[in-house]
C-alpha positions as CSV (number, residue, x, y, z in Angstrom):
1,M,0.0,0.0,0.0
2,A,2.8,2.4,0.7
3,A,4.0,2.1,-2.9
4,L,0.6,3.1,-4.1
5,R,0.8,6.2,-2.0
6,G,4.1,7.1,-3.6
7,D,6.2,6.1,-0.6
8,Q,9.7,4.8,-1.2
9,L,9.8,1.1,-2.1
10,P,11.8,-1.3,0.1
11,T,15.3,-2.1,-1.1
12,V,16.8,-5.6,-1.3
13,D,18.6,-5.0,1.9
14,Q,15.3,-4.4,3.7
15,L,13.5,-7.5,2.5
16,T,14.4,-9.6,5.5
17,T,13.1,-7.0,7.9
18,L,9.9,-6.6,5.8
19,I,9.3,-10.4,5.8
20,D,9.9,-10.5,9.6
21,R,7.5,-7.7,10.3
22,C,4.8,-9.3,8.0
23,R,5.2,-12.6,9.7
24,R,4.9,-11.1,13.2
25,D,2.1,-8.6,12.3
26,L,-0.1,-11.1,10.4
27,A,0.9,-14.2,12.5
28,L,1.5,-16.1,9.3
29,P,4.3,-18.5,8.4
30,I,5.7,-16.1,5.7
31,T,9.1,-17.0,4.2
32,L,11.4,-15.6,1.5
33,S,13.4,-17.7,-0.8
34,V,15.8,-16.4,-3.5
35,S,17.1,-18.4,-6.4
36,G,19.0,-17.7,-9.5
37,E,22.1,-15.6,-10.3
38,P,22.5,-12.1,-9.0
39,R,21.9,-9.3,-11.6
40,T,23.1,-5.8,-11.8
41,P,20.2,-3.4,-11.1
42,A,19.1,-1.0,-13.9
43,P,20.5,2.5,-13.7
44,E,18.5,5.1,-11.8
45,G,15.8,6.6,-13.9
46,A,15.7,3.6,-16.3
47,G,12.2,2.6,-17.1
48,C,9.7,1.6,-19.7
49,T,9.3,4.4,-22.2
50,G,6.9,2.5,-24.5
51,A,9.5,2.8,-27.3
52,H,9.6,-0.9,-27.7
53,R,5.9,-1.1,-28.7
54,R,4.8,-1.9,-32.2
55,R,3.2,0.9,-34.1
């Protein structure tokens, strides 16, 4: 919901804390698993411009 309000999105470094808080607050057995190879994040400001769409 915070992202919908325009708040800052959590970073990768904050995921463990976010999962722990959700587990505690919702009393659910929430887990996080990560697989695959690490990737370099896109540069700041990179995003979909729609230029790739067919005309």
